[in-house]
C-alpha positions as CSV (number, residue, x, y, z in Angstrom):
1,M,-87.3,-134.8,27.5
2,D,-88.0,-132.5,24.8
3,E,-86.0,-129.6,26.4
4,P,-84.2,-127.5,23.7
5,V,-79.9,-127.9,23.3
6,P,-78.6,-124.7,23.7
7,Y,-74.8,-125.8,23.3
8,V,-76.6,-126.3,19.1
9,T,-77.6,-122.6,18.8
10,T,-74.9,-120.8,21.1
11,L,-72.6,-122.9,18.3
12,S,-74.1,-121.3,15.7
13,G,-73.9,-117.9,16.8
14,E,-70.2,-118.1,17.7
15,L,-70.1,-119.5,14.2
16,H,-71.8,-116.6,12.7
17,A,-70.2,-114.1,14.5
18,K,-67.3,-115.8,12.9
19,R,-68.0,-115.5,10.0
20,L,-69.0,-112.2,9.9
21,R,-65.7,-110.6,11.5
22,I,-63.6,-112.6,8.9
23,A,-66.0,-110.7,6.0
24,E,-64.7,-107.6,7.9
25,L,-60.9,-108.3,7.8
26,E,-61.0,-109.4,4.6
27,H,-62.9,-106.1,3.8
28,I,-60.1,-104.2,5.2
29,L,-57.1,-106.0,3.7
30,R,-58.7,-105.5,0.5
31,H,-59.0,-101.9,1.0
32,F,-55.0,-102.1,2.8
33,D,-53.8,-103.7,-0.2
34,R,-55.6,-101.1,-2.8
35,T,-54.3,-98.2,-1.0
36,S,-51.0,-99.7,-0.4
37,M,-50.6,-100.3,-4.3
38,D,-51.4,-97.0,-5.1
39,L,-49.0,-95.5,-2.9
40,H,-46.3,-98.2,-4.7
41,H,-47.4,-96.6,-8.1
42,Y,-47.5,-93.4,-7.0
43,V,-44.0,-93.2,-5.2
44,R,-42.3,-95.3,-8.2
45,A,-43.7,-92.3,-10.4
46,V,-41.7,-89.4,-8.1
47,E,-38.1,-88.6,-10.0
48,G,-35.7,-87.8,-7.4
49,Q,-36.6,-86.1,-4.5
50,P,-39.9,-85.0,-4.0
51,T,-40.9,-82.0,-3.7
52,Q,-43.4,-80.4,-0.8
53,E,-46.6,-81.3,-2.9
54,Q,-45.2,-85.1,-3.6
55,W,-44.6,-85.2,0.3
56,Q,-47.8,-84.2,1.3
57,I,-49.8,-86.9,-1.3
58,I,-47.6,-89.4,-0.3
59,R,-49.0,-88.5,4.0
60,E,-52.0,-88.7,2.8
61,Q,-51.7,-91.9,0.8
62,I,-50.5,-93.1,4.0
63,G,-52.8,-91.6,6.4
64,E,-55.9,-93.3,4.2
65,M,-54.0,-97.1,5.5
66,V,-53.0,-96.7,8.7
67,D,-54.0,-94.1,11.8
68,A,-52.5,-94.1,15.5
69,Y,-53.8,-97.7,16.5
70,G,-52.2,-99.1,13.3
71,P,-54.5,-100.2,10.1
72,R,-57.1,-98.1,9.1
73,N,-60.7,-99.3,9.2
74,P,-61.9,-98.3,5.7
75,H,-65.4,-98.0,7.5
76,R,-64.2,-94.7,9.6
């Protein structure tokens, strides 16, 4: 009875896929954390009402973090 056991191979593949997904989510989270901190510091530096140019910068920074589908993937 030297038949291969497919169950072990399947679990190994699933584990590898989950590790890759976790690594990707960690990458997205680091990008989101970095860009949100940049936005936080920029907004704190604005005194009074933001000018049109400052609003544009704020919109661009938010655009780096999110798109129409939620948190932006930094690879797009």
